[in-house]
C-alpha positions as CSV (number, residue, x, y, z in Angstrom):
1,X,-38.6,193.9,-37.1
2,X,-41.7,193.6,-39.2
3,X,-45.1,194.4,-37.6
4,X,-46.6,192.1,-40.3
5,X,-44.3,189.2,-39.2
6,X,-45.1,189.8,-35.6
7,X,-48.8,189.8,-36.3
8,X,-48.5,186.6,-38.3
9,X,-46.7,184.9,-35.4
10,X,-49.4,185.9,-33.0
11,X,-52.1,184.7,-35.4
12,X,-50.3,181.3,-35.8
13,X,-50.0,181.1,-32.0
14,X,-53.7,181.7,-31.5
15,X,-54.5,179.1,-34.2
16,X,-52.4,176.5,-32.3
17,X,-54.2,177.1,-29.0
18,X,-56.4,174.0,-29.0
19,X,-53.6,171.6,-29.8
20,X,-51.2,173.2,-27.4
21,X,-53.6,173.0,-24.4
22,X,-54.6,169.5,-25.3
23,X,-50.9,168.6,-25.2
24,X,-50.6,170.2,-21.7
25,X,-53.6,168.3,-20.4
26,X,-52.6,165.0,-21.9
27,X,-49.2,165.2,-20.2
28,X,-50.9,166.2,-17.0
29,X,-53.2,163.2,-17.0
30,X,-50.4,160.8,-17.7
31,X,-47.4,161.8,-15.6
32,X,-44.1,159.9,-16.0
33,X,-41.1,160.2,-13.8
34,X,-37.5,160.9,-14.7
35,X,-36.0,158.6,-17.4
36,X,-39.4,156.9,-17.9
37,X,-41.1,159.6,-20.0
38,X,-41.6,157.4,-23.1
39,X,-45.2,158.3,-23.8
40,X,-44.7,162.0,-22.9
41,X,-41.7,162.4,-25.2
42,X,-43.5,160.7,-28.0
43,X,-46.6,162.8,-27.5
44,X,-44.6,166.1,-27.6
45,X,-42.5,164.9,-30.6
46,X,-45.6,163.9,-32.5
47,X,-47.2,167.3,-32.1
48,X,-44.1,168.9,-33.6
49,X,-43.8,166.3,-36.4
50,X,-47.4,167.1,-37.4
51,X,-46.5,170.8,-37.6
52,X,-43.7,170.1,-40.1
53,X,-40.7,169.7,-37.9
54,X,-38.2,167.0,-38.5
55,X,-38.0,164.8,-35.4
56,X,-35.0,162.7,-34.2
57,X,-36.1,160.3,-31.5
58,X,-33.8,158.5,-29.1
59,X,-31.7,161.6,-29.4
60,X,-28.0,161.2,-28.6
61,X,-28.8,157.7,-27.4
62,X,-31.3,158.7,-24.7
63,X,-34.6,156.9,-25.2
64,X,-36.8,159.7,-23.8
65,X,-35.0,162.6,-25.4
66,X,-35.7,164.0,-28.9
67,X,-34.8,166.9,-31.2
68,X,-37.3,168.5,-33.5
69,X,-36.0,171.1,-35.9
70,X,-37.1,173.3,-38.7
71,X,-35.3,175.7,-40.9
72,X,-31.6,176.0,-41.8
73,X,-30.7,179.6,-41.0
74,X,-27.4,180.6,-39.5
75,X,-28.8,181.5,-36.1
76,X,-29.7,178.3,-34.2
77,X,-32.2,178.8,-31.4
78,X,-33.2,175.9,-29.1
79,X,-36.4,175.7,-27.0
80,X,-36.2,173.2,-24.2
81,X,-39.3,171.0,-23.3
82,X,-39.3,169.2,-20.0
83,X,-42.0,166.6,-19.3
84,X,-41.0,164.5,-16.4
85,X,-43.2,164.4,-13.3
86,X,-42.4,163.9,-9.6
87,X,-42.8,160.5,-7.9
88,X,-46.1,160.4,-6.1
89,X,-46.9,164.0,-6.9
90,X,-47.6,164.0,-10.6
91,X,-47.0,167.3,-12.4
92,X,-46.5,169.2,-9.1
93,X,-43.8,171.3,-10.8
94,X,-45.8,171.9,-13.9
95,X,-43.6,170.4,-16.5
96,X,-46.6,169.7,-18.6
97,X,-46.9,173.5,-18.9
98,X,-43.2,173.8,-19.9
99,X,-43.5,171.3,-22.7
100,X,-46.7,173.0,-23.9
101,X,-45.1,176.5,-23.8
102,X,-42.0,175.4,-25.8
103,X,-44.2,173.5,-28.3
104,X,-46.6,176.4,-28.6
105,X,-43.7,178.8,-29.3
106,X,-42.4,176.5,-31.9
107,X,-45.7,176.1,-33.6
108,X,-46.1,179.9,-33.7
109,X,-42.6,180.4,-35.2
110,X,-42.4,177.3,-37.5
111,X,-43.8,178.8,-40.7
112,X,-41.6,181.8,-40.4
113,X,-38.1,180.3,-39.7
114,X,-36.9,181.2,-43.2
115,X,-38.1,184.8,-42.9
116,X,-36.2,185.0,-39.6
117,X,-33.1,183.3,-40.9
118,X,-33.0,180.7,-38.1
119,X,-32.7,177.1,-37.4
120,X,-35.3,176.4,-34.7
121,X,-34.9,173.3,-32.5
122,X,-37.1,171.9,-29.8
123,X,-35.2,169.6,-27.5
124,X,-37.1,167.1,-25.5
125,X,-35.1,167.0,-22.3
126,X,-35.8,164.2,-19.8
127,X,-35.1,163.8,-16.1
128,X,-34.9,167.3,-14.9
129,X,-36.2,166.2,-11.5
130,X,-32.9,165.0,-10.1
131,X,-31.6,163.0,-13.1
132,X,-29.7,165.7,-14.9
133,X,-31.0,165.0,-18.3
134,X,-29.7,168.2,-19.9
135,X,-26.3,167.6,-18.4
136,X,-26.2,164.2,-20.0
137,X,-27.4,165.7,-23.3
138,X,-24.7,168.4,-23.1
139,X,-22.0,165.8,-22.5
140,X,-23.2,163.8,-25.5
141,X,-23.1,166.8,-27.8
142,X,-26.8,167.5,-28.1
143,X,-26.4,171.2,-27.9
144,X,-23.5,171.5,-30.3
145,X,-24.0,174.4,-32.7
146,X,-26.8,176.0,-30.7
147,X,-26.4,179.7,-30.2
148,X,-29.2,180.4,-27.7
149,X,-31.5,178.3,-25.5
150,X,-34.7,179.2,-23.7
151,X,-37.6,177.8,-21.8
152,X,-40.4,179.1,-19.4
153,X,-41.2,177.4,-16.1
154,X,-44.4,177.7,-14.2
155,X,-44.6,178.9,-10.6
156,X,-47.1,180.7,-8.4
157,X,-46.2,184.1,-9.8
158,X,-44.1,185.5,-12.7
159,X,-40.4,186.1,-12.0
160,X,-38.1,187.0,-14.9
161,X,-34.6,186.1,-13.5
162,X,-33.5,182.6,-12.7
163,X,-31.3,182.5,-9.7
164,X,-31.2,178.8,-8.9
165,X,-28.9,177.0,-6.4
166,X,-26.2,174.7,-7.6
167,X,-27.2,171.2,-6.3
168,X,-25.8,167.7,-5.9
169,X,-28.1,164.7,-5.7
170,X,-26.8,161.6,-3.9
171,X,-28.0,158.1,-3.1
172,X,-27.0,157.0,0.4
173,X,-27.0,153.4,1.7
174,X,-26.0,151.8,5.0
175,X,-25.4,148.1,5.2
176,X,-25.5,146.4,8.6
177,X,-26.6,143.0,9.8
178,X,-30.1,141.7,10.5
179,X,-30.9,139.9,13.8
180,X,-34.0,139.2,15.9
181,X,-34.7,142.6,17.5
182,X,-35.9,141.0,20.8
183,X,-34.0,137.7,21.2
184,X,-30.6,138.5,19.6
185,X,-30.3,142.3,19.2
186,X,-26.6,142.2,20.1
187,X,-25.9,140.1,17.0
188,X,-27.2,142.8,14.7
189,X,-25.7,145.9,13.2
190,X,-28.4,148.6,13.0
191,X,-28.4,150.4,9.6
192,X,-31.4,152.5,10.8
193,X,-29.3,153.8,13.7
194,X,-26.6,154.8,11.2
195,X,-29.0,156.9,9.3
196,X,-30.3,158.5,12.5
197,X,-26.8,159.5,13.6
198,X,-26.1,161.0,10.2
199,X,-29.3,163.1,10.2
200,X,-28.6,164.3,13.7
201,X,-25.1,165.3,12.7
202,X,-26.5,167.2,9.7
203,X,-29.0,168.9,11.9
204,X,-26.2,170.1,14.2
205,X,-24.0,171.1,11.3
206,X,-26.6,173.4,9.9
207,X,-25.8,176.0,12.6
208,X,-22.3,176.3,11.1
209,X,-23.4,176.4,7.4
210,X,-23.9,179.6,5.5
211,X,-27.5,180.8,5.7
212,X,-28.1,180.4,2.0
213,X,-27.1,176.7,1.9
214,X,-29.7,174.0,1.8
215,X,-29.2,170.4,3.0
216,X,-32.3,168.1,2.8
217,X,-33.3,164.6,1.9
218,X,-35.3,161.5,2.9
219,X,-35.0,157.9,3.8
220,X,-36.4,155.7,1.1
221,X,-35.8,152.3,2.8
222,X,-35.9,151.9,6.6
223,X,-35.5,148.2,7.1
224,X,-37.3,145.0,6.5
225,X,-39.5,144.2,9.6
226,X,-40.1,145.8,13.0
227,X,-38.9,142.7,14.8
228,X,-35.6,142.6,12.8
229,X,-32.6,144.8,13.3
230,X,-32.6,146.8,10.0
231,X,-30.0,145.4,7.7
232,X,-30.1,148.0,5.0
233,X,-31.3,151.6,4.9
234,X,-31.3,153.9,1.9
235,X,-32.0,157.5,1.2
236,X,-31.7,160.4,-1.3
237,X,-29.9,163.6,-0.2
238,X,-29.5,167.0,-1.8
239,X,-27.0,169.7,-1.0
240,X,-27.6,173.2,-2.5
241,X,-25.2,176.1,-2.6
242,X,-24.9,179.4,-4.4
243,X,-22.3,178.1,-6.9
244,X,-20.7,174.9,-8.0
245,X,-17.4,176.0,-6.3
246,X,-19.2,176.6,-3.0
247,X,-20.9,173.3,-3.3
248,X,-17.6,171.5,-3.9
249,X,-16.3,173.0,-0.6
250,X,-19.4,172.0,1.4
251,X,-20.0,168.5,0.2
252,X,-17.1,166.9,2.2
253,X,-18.7,168.2,5.4
254,X,-22.0,166.5,4.6
255,X,-20.2,163.3,3.6
256,X,-18.5,163.2,7.0
257,X,-21.9,163.3,8.7
258,X,-22.9,160.1,6.9
259,X,-19.5,158.6,7.6
260,X,-20.1,159.3,11.3
261,X,-23.2,157.1,11.2
262,X,-21.2,154.3,9.6
263,X,-18.4,154.7,12.1
264,X,-20.6,154.7,15.2
265,X,-22.6,151.7,14.2
266,X,-20.2,149.6,12.3
267,X,-22.2,149.7,9.1
268,X,-20.8,150.0,5.6
269,X,-21.6,153.3,3.8
270,X,-22.2,153.7,0.1
271,X,-22.4,157.2,-1.2
272,X,-23.2,157.6,-4.9
273,X,-24.1,160.6,-7.1
274,X,-27.4,160.3,-8.9
275,X,-26.4,162.8,-11.5
276,X,-23.7,165.3,-12.1
277,X,-24.2,168.5,-10.1
278,X,-26.5,171.2,-11.4
279,X,-24.9,174.5,-11.9
280,X,-26.0,178.0,-10.9
281,X,-27.6,180.0,-13.8
282,X,-26.1,182.6,-16.1
283,X,-28.9,184.7,-17.5
284,X,-28.4,186.3,-20.9
285,X,-29.4,189.8,-20.1
286,X,-30.5,190.9,-23.5
287,X,-32.7,188.0,-24.2
288,X,-34.2,188.2,-20.7
289,X,-35.0,191.9,-21.2
290,X,-36.7,191.0,-24.5
291,X,-38.8,188.3,-22.9
292,X,-39.8,190.5,-20.0
293,X,-41.0,193.3,-22.4
294,X,-42.9,190.8,-24.5
295,X,-44.5,189.2,-21.5
296,X,-45.6,192.5,-20.1
297,X,-47.1,193.5,-23.4
298,X,-49.2,190.3,-23.3
299,X,-50.5,191.2,-19.8
300,X,-48.1,189.5,-17.5
301,X,-47.0,191.2,-14.2
302,X,-43.7,190.3,-12.6
303,X,-43.4,189.8,-8.8
304,X,-40.5,190.5,-6.4
305,X,-42.3,189.5,-3.2
306,X,-42.1,186.6,-0.8
307,X,-44.0,184.3,-3.2
308,X,-41.4,184.8,-6.0
309,X,-38.8,182.4,-4.6
310,X,-39.4,179.6,-7.2
311,X,-36.6,181.2,-9.2
312,X,-34.2,179.8,-6.6
313,X,-35.1,176.2,-7.5
314,X,-32.2,174.2,-9.0
315,X,-32.3,173.2,-12.6
316,X,-30.1,171.4,-15.0
317,X,-30.8,174.3,-17.4
318,X,-28.1,176.1,-15.3
319,X,-25.5,173.8,-16.9
320,X,-26.8,174.7,-20.3
321,X,-26.5,178.4,-19.5
322,X,-22.9,178.1,-18.6
323,X,-22.0,177.2,-22.2
324,X,-24.9,178.7,-24.3
325,X,-26.6,182.1,-23.8
326,X,-29.9,181.1,-22.1
327,X,-33.0,182.3,-20.2
328,X,-35.3,180.5,-17.8
329,X,-38.1,182.9,-16.7
330,X,-41.0,181.8,-14.5
331,X,-44.7,182.3,-15.3
332,X,-47.4,182.4,-12.7
333,X,-50.4,180.1,-12.8
334,X,-52.3,181.8,-10.0
335,X,-51.9,178.8,-7.7
336,X,-51.4,180.5,-4.3
337,X,-51.5,179.5,-1.6
338,X,-50.2,176.4,-3.4
339,X,-46.6,176.4,-4.5
340,X,-44.5,174.0,-6.5
341,X,-44.1,170.4,-5.3
342,X,-47.5,170.4,-3.6
343,X,-50.4,168.3,-4.8
344,X,-52.5,171.4,-4.9
345,X,-50.0,172.9,-7.4
346,X,-50.3,169.8,-9.6
347,X,-54.0,170.4,-9.7
348,X,-53.4,174.1,-10.6
349,X,-51.1,173.1,-13.5
350,X,-54.2,172.0,-15.5
351,X,-56.4,175.0,-14.5
352,X,-57.8,177.8,-16.7
353,X,-55.1,180.1,-15.2
354,X,-52.4,177.6,-16.2
355,X,-53.9,177.4,-19.7
356,X,-53.8,181.2,-20.0
357,X,-50.2,181.2,-18.8
358,X,-49.3,178.5,-21.2
359,X,-50.5,180.5,-24.2
360,X,-49.1,183.8,-23.0
361,X,-45.8,182.2,-22.2
362,X,-45.7,180.5,-25.7
363,X,-46.3,183.8,-27.4
364,X,-43.9,185.7,-25.3
365,X,-41.2,183.1,-26.0
366,X,-41.9,183.1,-29.7
367,X,-41.8,186.9,-29.9
368,X,-38.5,186.9,-27.9
369,X,-37.0,184.6,-30.5
370,X,-38.4,186.9,-33.3
371,X,-36.8,190.0,-31.6
372,X,-33.4,188.4,-31.2
373,X,-33.4,187.0,-34.8
374,X,-34.6,190.4,-36.3
375,X,-31.9,192.5,-34.6
376,X,-28.6,192.4,-36.5
377,X,-26.4,193.1,-33.5
378,X,-28.3,190.5,-31.4
379,X,-27.9,187.9,-34.1
380,X,-24.2,188.6,-34.4
381,X,-23.6,188.5,-30.7
382,X,-25.2,185.1,-30.4
383,X,-23.7,183.6,-33.5
384,X,-20.3,184.8,-32.2
385,X,-21.2,183.2,-28.9
386,X,-20.7,186.3,-26.7
387,X,-22.5,186.1,-23.4
388,X,-23.4,189.1,-21.2
């Protein structure tokens, strides 16, 4: 590991600060939800193109995915850039920061990929918020030939280890029959009642579920008019468990709660997955140790307290980690008492503290890649695809 190379990467990272933070703020001002991130993907890809990366748009047939790559070394490292926002909440999960960190790390490393003997890719990965973009990319071969993958996610505090729940995302619909709610209620079949029965059943079921299981959702359509028996209701529902295998065991019990609503009211139930399930995460211990050391050298402090639970949030990066050595640490943006998926967190994602976290995260990620690429045993382990 060359001190000169390390210093050169740090200098390049510092030189890129203005453009990296402008990228973060541009994404923040123009949030786009899952599968609709056309401007966001183009903005991130353009930044990498300007820095000498070769960009492939519409990657693996997905219009808001891309791959930007530089170098041709035998060790292939991928940095993942998320940029989708939440409906109605903007960047309340801080994906603008994620995209900027991965881009910043790539800009710092770009001129030195030949010195490191690596192929460096940045994958623009759409639809993390419930759409399973990385799973779709995996299935289409986007990560073929990649030896290691990494990204850094914002939260209220720094947490090194990702321990997300496995999760399924489902769309629920009940179809009944409309009728005048006062004159002919007996001629209707109430789809809102079906949803109510299902939610009550789920509420009662929670007492019998393991304490670390999460079941939650919302109704997105409740009917047509207050004086009409609701003909159609719809909702989105998530089930979270420690592992995919536990999730598979639990889901039929949740399905039966919705089936109970249909049976009791006479409605027709439609239950459809919105994406393939997200997996639990498999941390690559050596890469994670390298990241933690580098982050601490840059002044980051890791938390283990009650505010550090963002590392339990589900992510489609978990599916990547099952087939490729990966890390997904969290970096704090000093948002407390605001936490992820609150409007106040969205505001914090463009704050001076978030900007500081963006640059420190980018440098820590870049130096982690340098450390892995500069260590012969680490290189061989990853190229041979051996996971801890």
